[in-house]
All heavy atoms as an XYZ file, in Angstrom:
857
protein
N      17.072    -42.283     -1.454
C      15.657    -42.011     -1.150
C      15.718    -40.475     -0.658
O      16.526    -40.127      0.210
C      15.103    -42.901     -0.170
C      13.738    -42.523      0.185
S      13.094    -43.615      1.616
C      13.098    -45.233      0.914
N      14.751    -39.696     -1.174
C      14.780    -38.276     -0.815
C      13.995    -38.143      0.539
O      13.359    -39.104      1.057
C      14.025    -37.437     -1.801
O      12.612    -37.730     -1.667
N      14.130    -36.960      1.148
C      13.619    -36.659      2.437
C      12.042    -36.816      2.352
O      11.372    -37.403      3.215
C      13.947    -35.321      2.980
C      13.337    -34.950      4.259
C      13.786    -35.446      5.446
C      12.225    -33.994      4.322
C      13.188    -35.121      6.628
C      11.727    -33.774      5.497
C      12.196    -34.226      6.700
O      11.630    -33.904      7.835
N      11.435    -36.236      1.240
C      10.017    -36.351      1.094
C       9.564    -37.780      1.023
O       8.569    -38.166      1.612
C       9.569    -35.549     -0.117
N      10.236    -38.578      0.233
C       9.868    -40.074      0.128
C       9.925    -40.846      1.499
O       9.115    -41.562      1.744
C      10.822    -40.748     -0.867
C      10.747    -40.325     -2.313
O       9.566    -39.838     -2.695
O      11.567    -40.478     -3.134
N      10.977    -40.370      2.316
C      11.201    -41.049      3.575
C       9.956    -40.646      4.437
O       9.423    -41.416      5.179
C      12.396    -40.645      4.132
N       9.594    -39.393      4.401
C       8.440    -38.868      5.200
C       7.155    -39.528      4.735
O       6.380    -40.128      5.568
C       8.296    -37.396      5.022
C       9.292    -36.515      5.564
C       8.871    -35.903      6.916
O       7.657    -35.719      7.054
N       9.747    -35.950      7.814
N       6.999    -39.712      3.388
C       5.882    -40.450      2.924
C       5.879    -41.876      3.537
O       4.753    -42.285      3.905
C       5.710    -40.425      1.520
C       4.677    -41.195      0.851
C       3.448    -40.619      0.730
C       4.870    -42.485      0.448
C       2.251    -41.407      0.191
C       3.812    -43.290     -0.106
C       2.618    -42.644     -0.271
O       1.565    -43.394     -0.758
N       6.784    -42.490      3.332
C       7.006    -43.916      3.701
C       6.724    -44.025      5.182
O       5.964    -44.923      5.593
C       8.451    -44.382      3.336
C       8.515    -45.866      3.181
C       9.864    -46.211      2.639
O      10.854    -45.587      2.886
N       9.831    -47.344      1.863
N       7.305    -43.168      6.019
C       7.050    -43.269      7.346
C       5.648    -43.013      7.774
O       4.933    -43.538      8.652
C       7.922    -42.221      8.044
C       7.825    -42.137      9.521
C       8.812    -41.146     10.216
O       9.993    -41.258      9.887
O       8.350    -40.297     10.927
N       4.965    -41.972      7.143
C       3.660    -41.634      7.411
C       2.515    -42.593      6.912
O       1.458    -42.910      7.618
C       3.330    -40.313      6.925
N       2.702    -43.169      5.769
C       1.707    -43.899      5.115
C       1.952    -45.437      4.812
O       1.002    -46.073      4.566
C       1.409    -43.207      3.709
C       0.824    -41.820      3.797
C       1.705    -40.750      3.473
C      -0.311    -41.540      4.379
C       1.250    -39.453      3.739
C      -0.824    -40.330      4.559
C       0.046    -39.246      4.266
O      -0.349    -38.015      4.434
N       3.079    -45.932      4.892
C       3.326    -47.199      4.747
C       3.368    -47.949      6.147
O       4.008    -47.560      6.986
C       4.684    -47.567      3.990
C       4.532    -47.016      2.622
C       5.778    -47.258      1.793
O       6.584    -48.044      2.286
O       5.937    -46.924      0.670
N       2.538    -48.943      6.208
C       2.576    -49.809      7.453
C       3.958    -50.414      7.753
O       4.660    -50.692      6.977
C       1.567    -50.894      7.192
C       1.094    -50.840      5.782
C       1.754    -49.648      5.140
N       4.354    -50.369      8.993
C       5.531    -50.880      9.535
C       5.426    -52.230      9.821
O       4.513    -52.838     10.421
C       5.940    -50.153     10.875
C       6.039    -48.568     10.788
C       7.149    -48.176      9.701
O       8.228    -48.749      9.772
N       6.998    -47.169      8.916
N       6.433    -53.074      9.362
C       6.696    -54.454      9.517
C       5.624    -55.425      8.972
O       5.344    -56.453      9.488
N       5.110    -54.993      7.816
C       4.035    -55.753      7.120
C       4.371    -55.994      5.699
O       3.625    -56.080      4.715
C       2.603    -55.147      7.260
C       2.030    -55.083      8.690
C       0.610    -54.527      8.570
O       0.124    -54.220      7.545
N      -0.007    -54.471      9.719
N       5.590    -56.126      5.396
C       6.132    -56.376      4.095
C       5.595    -55.381      3.059
O       5.304    -55.652      1.881
C       5.659    -57.774      3.617
C       6.316    -58.980      4.488
O       7.352    -58.712      5.011
N       5.678    -60.085      4.483
N       5.319    -54.199      3.519
C       4.882    -53.165      2.654
C       3.566    -53.463      1.859
O       3.384    -52.883      0.797
C       5.965    -52.591      1.673
C       7.099    -52.023      2.457
O       6.934    -51.439      3.460
N       8.279    -52.038      1.866
N       2.706    -54.275      2.363
C       1.454    -54.598      1.779
C       0.356    -53.914      2.538
O       0.523    -53.805      3.694
C       1.213    -56.028      1.597
O       1.213    -56.617      2.716
N      -0.648    -53.423      1.893
C      -1.723    -52.768      2.537
C      -3.112    -53.509      2.197
O      -3.269    -53.922      1.083
C      -1.930    -51.238      2.106
C      -0.714    -50.472      2.654
S      -0.637    -48.799      2.041
C      -1.962    -48.195      2.978
N      -3.986    -53.359      3.009
C      -5.333    -53.958      2.651
C      -6.151    -52.870      1.861
O      -5.701    -51.748      1.822
C      -6.210    -54.310      3.907
O      -6.409    -53.120      4.597
C      -5.418    -55.361      4.761
N      -7.101    -53.242      1.183
C      -7.920    -52.153      0.515
C      -8.468    -51.073      1.432
O      -8.460    -49.970      1.121
C      -9.100    -52.851     -0.308
C      -8.538    -53.791     -1.501
C     -10.129    -51.853     -0.856
C      -9.402    -54.518     -2.212
N      -8.930    -51.504      2.617
C      -9.484    -50.575      3.560
C      -8.382    -49.669      4.064
O      -8.534    -48.345      4.145
C     -10.007    -51.154      4.782
C     -11.356    -51.911      4.563
O     -12.103    -51.468      3.570
O     -11.738    -52.850      5.232
N      -7.022    -50.115      4.141
C      -5.996    -49.263      4.585
C      -5.697    -48.251      3.497
O      -5.393    -47.119      3.665
C      -4.870    -50.091      4.928
C      -4.845    -50.793      6.249
C      -3.697    -51.691      6.481
O      -3.170    -52.291      5.453
O      -3.425    -51.976      7.669
N      -5.818    -48.810      2.204
C      -5.481    -47.887      1.087
C      -6.576    -46.728      0.873
O      -6.259    -45.670      0.523
C      -5.501    -48.684     -0.247
C      -4.265    -49.675     -0.343
S      -4.403    -50.434     -1.745
C      -2.807    -50.253     -2.564
N      -7.815    -47.137      1.222
C      -8.884    -46.177      1.166
C      -8.624    -45.163      2.123
O      -8.846    -43.954      1.966
C     -10.260    -46.878      1.338
C     -10.638    -47.626      0.094
C     -11.985    -48.198      0.271
N     -12.364    -48.864     -0.985
C     -13.123    -50.111     -0.951
N     -13.617    -50.501      0.049
N     -13.314    -50.599     -2.116
N      -8.352    -45.496      3.383
C      -8.093    -44.703      4.530
C      -6.867    -43.689      4.064
O      -6.873    -42.458      4.296
C      -7.798    -45.268      5.831
C      -8.984    -46.000      6.323
C      -7.186    -44.398      6.872
C      -8.847    -46.946      7.455
N      -5.849    -44.235      3.570
C      -4.701    -43.552      3.177
C      -5.040    -42.515      2.132
O      -4.644    -41.278      2.138
C      -3.575    -44.407      2.679
C      -2.378    -43.770      2.114
C      -1.653    -42.987      3.108
C      -1.419    -44.805      1.464
N      -5.853    -42.909      1.111
C      -6.376    -42.108      0.112
C      -7.206    -40.843      0.645
O      -6.910    -39.722      0.208
C      -7.121    -42.901     -0.984
C      -7.575    -42.080     -2.213
N      -8.914    -41.704     -2.391
C      -6.834    -41.533     -3.223
C      -8.977    -41.060     -3.473
N      -7.766    -40.952     -4.001
N      -8.206    -41.171      1.509
C      -8.947    -40.242      2.012
C      -8.063    -39.148      2.905
O      -8.328    -37.956      2.811
C      -9.973    -40.752      3.006
C     -11.358    -41.225      2.260
C     -12.342    -41.547      3.176
N     -12.081    -42.655      4.142
C     -12.344    -43.890      3.897
N     -13.130    -44.271      2.788
N     -12.145    -44.733      4.745
N      -7.127    -39.694      3.564
C      -6.286    -38.833      4.363
C      -5.432    -37.965      3.500
O      -5.389    -36.734      3.747
C      -5.321    -39.684      5.293
O      -6.123    -40.562      6.138
C      -4.344    -38.784      6.189
N      -4.845    -38.443      2.379
C      -4.039    -37.712      1.530
C      -4.932    -36.620      0.815
O      -4.503    -35.445      0.703
C      -3.488    -38.611      0.437
N      -6.109    -36.991      0.424
C      -7.080    -35.904     -0.123
C      -7.364    -34.844      0.807
O      -7.470    -33.680      0.464
C      -8.279    -36.626     -0.688
C      -8.281    -37.507     -1.923
C      -9.478    -38.240     -2.263
C      -7.658    -36.630     -3.161
N      -7.641    -35.138      2.041
C      -8.025    -34.332      3.096
C      -6.967    -33.381      3.193
O      -7.013    -32.100      3.429
C      -8.481    -34.956      4.406
N      -5.630    -33.881      3.448
C      -4.570    -33.059      3.576
C      -4.202    -32.071      2.363
O      -3.843    -30.841      2.617
C      -3.251    -33.822      3.892
C      -3.231    -34.551      5.243
C      -2.043    -35.327      5.421
O      -1.071    -35.404      4.597
O      -2.004    -36.139      6.463
N      -4.373    -32.603      1.176
C      -4.262    -31.806     -0.077
C      -5.273    -30.705     -0.086
O      -4.796    -29.432     -0.290
C      -4.334    -32.711     -1.289
N      -6.489    -30.894      0.318
C      -7.482    -29.887      0.353
C      -7.237    -28.851      1.448
O      -7.300    -27.679      1.209
C      -8.881    -30.491      0.507
C     -10.032    -29.557      0.541
C     -10.158    -28.690     -0.830
O      -9.700    -29.228     -1.851
O     -10.460    -27.561     -0.721
N      -6.724    -29.393      2.538
C      -6.472    -28.435      3.696
C      -5.262    -27.524      3.157
O      -5.222    -26.236      3.433
C      -6.019    -29.263      4.835
O      -5.510    -28.354      5.816
N      -4.328    -28.069      2.425
C      -3.187    -27.181      2.010
C      -3.558    -26.221      0.997
O      -3.156    -25.046      0.910
C      -1.992    -28.087      1.499
C      -1.370    -28.891      2.464
C      -0.475    -27.992      3.356
C       0.117    -28.809      4.517
N       0.833    -28.030      5.412
N      -4.485    -26.726      0.027
C      -5.072    -25.735     -0.956
C      -5.822    -24.579     -0.316
O      -5.734    -23.404     -0.659
C      -6.015    -26.477     -1.894
C      -5.295    -27.183     -3.099
C      -6.302    -27.645     -4.051
N      -7.163    -28.636     -3.634
C      -6.918    -30.005     -3.680
N      -5.787    -30.416     -4.308
N      -7.773    -30.886     -3.307
N      -6.547    -24.856      0.647
C      -7.338    -23.841      1.540
C      -6.441    -22.851      2.150
O      -6.523    -21.654      2.135
C      -8.374    -24.510      2.468
O      -9.146    -25.348      1.809
C      -9.073    -23.465      3.281
N      -5.380    -23.465      2.760
C      -4.371    -22.641      3.444
C      -3.774    -21.643      2.469
O      -3.588    -20.490      2.686
C      -3.410    -23.449      4.171
C      -2.305    -22.765      4.904
C      -1.192    -23.673      5.617
O      -1.497    -24.921      5.554
O      -0.195    -23.091      5.929
N      -3.325    -22.146      1.296
C      -2.769    -21.406      0.273
C      -3.594    -20.203     -0.290
O      -3.179    -19.204     -0.457
C      -2.249    -22.404     -0.900
C      -1.457    -21.643     -2.042
C      -0.284    -20.858     -1.556
C      -1.166    -22.648     -3.173
N      -4.879    -20.615     -0.424
C      -5.831    -19.672     -0.931
C      -5.949    -18.533      0.105
O      -6.001    -17.340     -0.269
C      -7.216    -20.269     -1.087
C      -7.537    -20.677     -2.480
C      -9.005    -21.151     -2.722
N      -8.901    -22.561     -3.055
C      -9.388    -23.652     -2.502
N     -10.012    -23.414     -1.381
N      -9.223    -24.734     -2.832
N      -5.953    -18.700      1.352
C      -6.121    -17.798      2.492
C      -4.882    -16.947      2.412
O      -4.918    -15.702      2.654
C      -6.277    -18.543      3.760
C      -7.755    -19.147      4.046
C      -7.669    -19.928      5.282
C      -8.860    -18.165      3.943
N      -3.666    -17.533      2.349
C      -2.525    -16.870      2.344
C      -2.431    -15.846      1.034
O      -2.089    -14.771      1.111
C      -1.264    -17.758      2.329
C       0.061    -16.966      2.045
C      -0.997    -18.492      3.669
N      -2.831    -16.481     -0.084
C      -2.710    -15.597     -1.320
C      -3.820    -14.395     -1.193
O      -3.493    -13.396     -1.594
C      -3.005    -16.500     -2.476
C      -1.972    -17.385     -2.862
C      -2.320    -18.169     -4.023
C      -0.729    -16.722     -3.189
N      -5.007    -14.688     -0.650
C      -5.921    -13.719     -0.463
C      -5.468    -12.568      0.427
O      -5.577    -11.333      0.166
C      -7.248    -14.268     -0.050
N      -4.805    -12.944      1.486
C      -4.372    -11.868      2.476
C      -3.218    -11.096      1.755
O      -3.124     -9.861      1.919
C      -3.701    -12.685      3.623
O      -2.997    -11.852      4.430
N      -2.374    -11.781      0.994
C      -1.178    -11.094      0.351
C      -1.840    -10.067     -0.715
O      -1.384     -9.097     -0.934
C      -0.253    -12.097     -0.339
C       0.589    -12.862      0.716
C       1.427    -11.963      1.460
N       2.207    -12.930      2.419
C       2.326    -12.577      3.635
N       1.649    -11.581      4.275
N       3.065    -13.509      4.450
N      -2.934    -10.585     -1.417
C      -3.425     -9.760     -2.458
C      -4.114     -8.551     -1.808
O      -3.874     -7.438     -2.342
C      -4.496    -10.600     -3.195
C      -5.186     -9.813     -4.279
C      -4.606     -9.560     -5.552
C      -6.538     -9.312     -4.077
C      -5.231     -8.865     -6.549
C      -7.100     -8.527     -5.100
C      -6.365     -8.392     -6.345
O      -7.007     -7.680     -7.289
N      -4.781     -8.750     -0.635
C      -5.387     -7.511      0.010
C      -4.206     -6.546      0.405
O      -4.366     -5.336      0.282
C      -6.169     -7.922      1.223
C      -7.482     -8.437      0.890
C      -8.399     -8.661      2.047
N      -7.833     -9.587      3.075
C      -8.012    -10.841      3.075
N      -8.787    -11.428      2.059
N      -7.561    -11.702      3.944
N      -3.118     -7.069      0.892
C      -1.949     -6.184      1.296
C      -1.514     -5.395      0.090
O      -1.196     -4.262      0.084
C      -0.929     -7.024      1.932
C      -1.222     -7.593      3.211
C      -0.111     -8.547      3.802
O       0.968     -8.558      3.160
O      -0.344     -9.091      4.836
N      -1.409     -6.166     -1.131
C      -0.904     -5.604     -2.272
C      -1.812     -4.454     -2.790
O      -1.347     -3.334     -3.162
C      -0.672     -6.661     -3.457
C      -0.266     -6.193     -4.765
C       1.178     -5.577     -4.729
C      -0.328     -7.293     -5.861
N      -3.141     -4.817     -2.814
C      -4.076     -3.713     -3.264
C      -3.981     -2.485     -2.283
O      -4.014     -1.360     -2.778
C      -5.500     -4.255     -3.342
C      -6.517     -3.119     -3.370
C      -5.559     -5.307     -4.341
N      -3.942     -2.579     -1.013
C      -3.821     -1.714     -0.085
C      -2.550     -0.813     -0.228
O      -2.514      0.441     -0.310
N      -1.456     -1.526     -0.606
C      -0.161     -0.758     -0.796
C      -0.313      0.012     -2.046
O       0.172      1.204     -2.200
C       0.931     -1.802     -0.919
O       1.064     -2.432      0.380
N      -0.943     -0.560     -3.076
C      -1.013      0.124     -4.321
C      -1.894      1.354     -4.159
O      -1.566      2.397     -4.825
C      -1.498     -0.718     -5.492
O      -2.800     -1.110     -5.339
N      -2.960      1.356     -3.436
C      -3.854      2.477     -3.145
C      -2.968      3.510     -2.529
O      -3.137      4.785     -2.800
C      -4.956      2.089     -2.285
C      -6.085      1.277     -3.185
O      -5.907      1.231     -4.374
O      -6.863      0.593     -2.467
N      -2.105      3.183     -1.480
C      -1.289      4.187     -0.858
C      -0.223      4.726     -1.882
O      -0.088      5.995     -1.753
C      -0.527      3.464      0.347
C      -1.419      3.171      1.522
C      -0.685      2.288      2.554
O       0.528      2.623      2.717
O      -1.250      1.507      3.282
N       0.139      4.006     -2.682
C       1.123      4.610     -3.674
C       0.548      5.609     -4.511
O       0.999      6.706     -4.842
C       1.871      3.450     -4.506
C       2.624      4.040     -5.657
C       2.790      2.601     -3.518
N      -0.681      5.250     -5.041
C      -1.573      6.133     -5.888
C      -1.854      7.441     -5.092
O      -1.556      8.520     -5.616
C      -2.829      5.482     -6.420
C      -2.342      4.341     -7.288
C      -3.754      6.528     -6.979
C      -3.580      3.475     -7.839
N      -2.229      7.375     -3.912
C      -2.448      8.520     -3.060
C      -1.190      9.323     -2.909
O      -1.257     10.534     -2.989
C      -2.988      8.090     -1.745
O      -3.280      9.145     -0.881
N      -0.082      8.742     -2.685
C       1.207      9.481     -2.502
C       1.578     10.131     -3.738
O       2.039     11.343     -3.752
C       2.312      8.444     -2.070
C       2.142      7.994     -0.527
S       3.345      6.574     -0.143
C       4.892      7.388     -0.549
N       1.281      9.443     -4.920
C       1.660     10.108     -6.118
C       0.829     11.393     -6.355
O       1.219     12.503     -6.771
C       1.398      9.160     -7.307
C       1.554      9.710     -8.675
C       1.036      8.762     -9.768
C       1.226      9.407    -11.131
N       0.119     10.181    -11.479
N      -0.565     11.395     -5.978
C      -1.412     12.529     -6.141
C      -0.938     13.605     -5.252
O      -0.924     14.790     -5.634
C      -2.876     12.130     -5.941
C      -3.454     11.126     -6.931
C      -4.733     10.516     -6.504
O      -5.107     10.665     -5.299
O      -5.425      9.839     -7.311
N      -0.693     13.334     -4.032
C      -0.101     14.353     -3.100
C       1.126     14.933     -3.650
O       1.338     16.113     -3.476
C       0.104     13.789     -1.613
C      -1.158     13.189     -0.922
C      -2.257     14.152     -0.671
N      -3.196     14.311     -1.742
C      -4.123     13.447     -2.115
N      -4.406     12.350     -1.396
N      -5.069     13.812     -3.005
N       1.996     14.251     -4.187
C       3.325     14.652     -4.680
C       3.009     15.635     -5.871
O       3.677     16.667     -5.999
C       4.190     13.534     -5.057
N       2.088     15.201     -6.692
C       1.762     16.062     -7.898
C       1.172     17.375     -7.350
O       1.563     18.458     -7.963
C       0.811     15.316     -8.762
C       1.494     14.220     -9.504
C       0.395     13.411    -10.353
O      -0.759     13.597    -10.083
O       0.894     12.710    -11.302
N       0.311     17.427     -6.383
C      -0.224     18.600     -5.853
C       0.924     19.496     -5.170
O       0.897     20.784     -5.453
C      -1.286     18.325     -4.719
C      -2.622     17.678     -5.218
C      -3.409     17.200     -4.127
O      -3.031     17.377     -2.856
O      -4.504     16.644     -4.439
N       1.781     18.839     -4.439
C       2.937     19.712     -3.792
C       3.836     20.071     -4.908
O       4.250     21.434     -4.872
C       3.704     18.592     -2.903
C       4.879     19.297     -2.180
C       4.308     20.437     -1.253
C       5.475     18.239     -1.276
N       4.073     19.432     -6.028
C       4.873     19.965     -7.077
C       4.315     21.183     -7.747
O       4.965     22.121     -8.027
C       5.177     18.752     -8.060
C       6.145     19.175     -9.117
O       7.196     19.663     -8.816
N       5.804     18.981    -10.484
N       2.995     21.064     -7.891
C       2.306     22.195     -8.516
C       2.386     23.503     -7.642
O       2.611     24.578     -8.192
C       0.807     21.827     -8.816
N       2.317     23.237     -6.380
C       2.419     24.372     -5.419
C       3.763     24.961     -5.346
O       3.944     26.251     -5.435
C       1.969     24.081     -4.024
C       0.606     23.632     -3.776
C       0.376     23.085     -2.456
C      -0.319     24.912     -3.932
N       4.822     24.114     -5.478
C       6.178     24.657     -5.554
C       6.459     25.258     -6.765
O       7.086     26.349     -6.755
C       7.192     23.360     -5.320
C       8.611     23.821     -5.596
C       6.961     22.802     -3.878
N       5.916     24.792     -7.879
C       6.151     25.522     -9.165
C       5.450     26.886     -9.203
O       5.922     27.875     -9.702
C       5.604     24.660    -10.236
C       6.512     23.401    -10.627
C       5.477     25.394    -11.654
C       5.959     22.420    -11.485
N       4.315     27.020     -8.475
C       3.573     28.221     -8.451
C       4.145     29.295     -7.446
O       3.835     30.393     -7.341
C       2.083     27.922     -8.143
N       4.972     28.766     -6.577
C       5.516     29.565     -5.415
C       6.100     30.852     -5.910
O       5.924     31.916     -5.381
C       6.412     28.740     -4.555
C       6.697     29.319     -3.253
C       5.474     29.650     -2.354
C       7.648     28.394     -2.403
N       7.078     30.873     -6.896
C       7.772     32.044     -7.234
C       6.794     33.132     -7.901
O       7.073     34.332     -7.458
C       8.735     31.599     -8.439
C       8.936     30.186     -8.141
C       7.677     29.637     -7.580
N       5.870     32.674     -8.496
C       4.790     33.703     -9.053
C       4.060     34.255     -7.852
O       3.816     35.482     -7.805
C       3.888     32.966     -9.998
C       2.840     34.031    -10.524
C       1.841     33.354    -11.498
O       2.031     32.184    -12.005
O       0.679     33.890    -11.592
N       3.657     33.509     -6.950
C       2.944     33.955     -5.658
C       3.752     34.966     -4.940
O       3.325     35.958     -4.453
C       2.460     32.798     -4.842
C       1.356     31.914     -5.502
C       1.226     30.716     -4.618
C       0.092     32.675     -5.760
N       5.128     34.563     -4.684
C       6.018     35.498     -3.975
C       6.106     36.875     -4.742
O       5.977     37.882     -4.129
C       7.364     34.884     -3.873
C       8.392     35.821     -3.340
C       7.192     33.657     -2.846
N       6.189     36.685     -6.076
C       6.256     37.932     -6.896
C       5.052     38.888     -6.664
O       5.120     39.991     -6.603
C       6.414     37.670     -8.363
C       6.721     38.838     -9.244
C       7.931     39.714     -8.953
O       9.010     39.125     -8.435
O       7.870     40.892     -9.121
N       3.978     38.195     -6.724
C       2.645     38.967     -6.548
C       2.505     39.681     -5.183
O       2.070     40.852     -5.056
C       1.427     37.984     -6.666
C       1.028     37.657     -7.895
C      -0.053     36.671     -7.867
N      -0.876     36.606     -9.009
C      -1.779     35.712     -9.105
N      -2.165     34.781     -8.111
N      -2.516     35.633    -10.275
N       3.053     38.892     -4.049
C       3.068     39.573     -2.733
C       4.072     40.679     -2.628
O       3.811     41.803     -2.079
C       3.519     38.434     -1.784
C       3.832     39.154     -0.392
C       2.402     37.449     -1.588
N       5.213     40.606     -3.317
C       6.172     41.710     -3.384
C       5.503     42.908     -4.148
O       5.702     44.056     -3.631
C       7.496     41.175     -4.007
C       8.418     42.379     -4.230
C       8.232     40.278     -3.151
N       4.928     42.575     -5.285
C       4.371     43.703     -5.972
C       3.261     44.391     -5.237
O       3.119     45.619     -5.209
C       3.802     43.167     -7.356
C       4.855     42.818     -8.350
C       4.299     42.175     -9.650
O       3.140     41.902     -9.801
N       5.084     41.879    -10.590
N       2.515     43.676     -4.570
C       1.365     44.095     -3.693
C       1.987     44.984     -2.578
O       1.516     46.117     -2.322
C       0.615     43.059     -3.077
O      -0.433     43.477     -2.335
N       2.876     44.495     -1.910
C       3.685     45.308     -0.878
C       4.320     46.578     -1.395
O       4.129     47.619     -0.816
C       4.684     44.439     -0.270
N       4.950     46.428     -2.628
C       5.466     47.658     -3.160
C       4.397     48.716     -3.541
O       4.575     49.925     -3.277
C       6.339     47.304     -4.494
C       7.526     46.525     -4.157
O       7.966     46.534     -2.961
O       8.155     46.015     -5.041
N       3.333     48.221     -4.040
C       2.140     49.134     -4.422
C       1.663     49.776     -3.150
O       1.333     51.055     -3.162
C       1.136     48.417     -5.189
N       1.509     48.986     -2.086
C       0.999     49.499     -0.835
C       1.936     50.490     -0.350
O       1.570     51.557      0.247
C       0.823     48.374      0.169
O       0.322     48.822      1.345
N       3.283     50.213     -0.407
C       4.190     51.255      0.152
C       4.120     52.583     -0.695
O       4.316     53.608     -0.195
C       5.581     50.711      0.095
C       5.900     49.543      1.188
O       5.028     49.572      1.996
O       6.859     48.785      1.094
N       3.982     52.298     -2.013
C       3.929     53.520     -2.793
C       2.777     54.475     -2.553
O       2.879     55.718     -2.552
C       4.010     53.163     -4.379
N       1.624     53.734     -2.277
C       0.337     54.610     -1.935
C       0.607     55.231     -0.619
O       0.290     56.350     -0.368
C      -0.816     53.571     -1.934
C      -1.409     53.336     -3.277
C      -2.769     52.592     -3.104
N      -2.807     51.510     -2.283
C      -2.635     50.256     -2.757
N      -2.473     49.946     -3.939
N      -2.593     49.192     -1.879
N       1.163     54.479      0.247
C       1.385     55.052      1.638
C       2.437     56.268      1.623
O       2.149     57.267      2.275
N       3.419     56.119      0.662
C       4.328     57.303      0.791
C       3.772     58.455     -0.008
O       4.075     59.691      0.426
C       5.621     56.931      0.122
O       5.480     56.513     -1.329
N       2.879     58.266     -1.036
C       2.210     59.269     -1.617
C       1.267     60.031     -0.711
O       1.213     61.199     -0.606
C       1.372     58.911     -2.834
O       2.299     58.144     -3.681
C       0.837     59.918     -3.559
N       0.606     59.220      0.260
C      -0.347     59.840      1.027
C       0.442     60.663      2.120
O      -0.169     61.696      2.504
C      -1.253     58.694      1.745
C      -2.278     58.094      0.838
C      -2.934     57.072      1.390
O      -2.774     56.738      2.636
O      -3.822     56.368      0.740
N       1.522     60.281      2.536
C       2.225     60.939      3.540
C       2.799     62.326      2.977
O       2.905     63.259      3.663
C       3.570     60.092      4.060
C       3.098     58.937      4.821
C       4.351     58.122      5.177
C       3.892     56.883      5.864
N       5.032     55.920      6.110
N       3.006     62.250      1.649
C       3.542     63.546      1.022
C       2.460     64.610      0.869
O       2.635     65.817      0.811
C       4.300     63.320     -0.266
C       5.636     62.426     -0.219
C       6.007     62.087     -1.557
C       6.615     63.222      0.691
N       1.326     64.126      0.668
C       0.101     65.067      0.420
C      -0.439     65.465      1.723
O      -0.862     64.706      2.410
C      -0.946     64.360     -0.387
O      -0.290     63.801     -1.589
C      -2.061     65.357     -0.931
N      -0.418     66.737      1.890
C      -0.958     67.169      3.270
C      -2.484     67.076      3.182
O      -3.106     67.316      2.223
C      -0.520     68.694      3.375
C      -0.156     69.129      2.026
C       0.158     67.878      1.203
N      -3.010     66.709      4.319
C      -4.523     66.705      4.498
C      -4.919     68.063      4.952
O      -4.555     68.558      5.917
C      -4.809     65.654      5.526
C      -4.740     64.174      5.162
N      -4.419     63.892      3.793
C      -4.940     63.142      5.735
C      -4.329     62.577      3.656
N      -4.658     62.128      4.920
N      -5.779     68.593      4.198
C      -6.348     69.874      4.498
C      -7.789     69.702      4.958
O      -8.567     69.126      4.268
C      -6.362     70.859      3.255
C      -4.972     71.075      2.750
C      -7.063     72.185      3.607
C      -4.960     71.746      1.502
N      -7.959     69.998      6.224
C      -9.238     69.742      6.858
C     -10.131     71.047      6.588
O      -9.558     72.157      6.692
C      -9.144     69.395      8.221
O      -8.550     70.439      8.983
N     -11.368     70.818      6.207
C     -12.163     72.057      5.971
C     -12.514     72.829      7.353
O     -12.708     72.047      8.284
C     -13.467     71.452      5.307
C     -13.344     69.974      5.581
C     -11.951     69.600      5.825
N     -12.355     73.919      7.365
C     -12.605     74.746      8.485
C     -14.078     75.197      8.501
O     -14.646     75.648      7.376
C     -11.799     75.960      8.737
C     -10.338     75.620      8.802
C      -9.591     76.867      9.183
C      -8.157     76.428      9.381
N      -7.289     77.529      9.681
N     -14.751     74.925      9.466
C     -16.118     75.186      9.342
C     -16.763     76.068     10.297
O     -16.773     76.996     10.730
């Protein structure tokens, strides 16, 4: 006899009555079993709904992380070009500055 069978026998079979039940006892047993089964179904639905919400929340976070990673990747790819622009701009500024230093400013005498 399995553990589940022993549990069932202990919970639902009358003790010391030759294992016979009256119709009323059978109806009570049936109602009790149905109520317990419905309770377990409800509990399972609640657990599944909770897990589903967690899964949806996690998938939303993963999608958001993917989008941020793509943005970051685009910025990293663009970085060398941006650095080159800054260097060129600095070089151009230095070149203008050195030209201005070489050209004397003649102020008009008035």
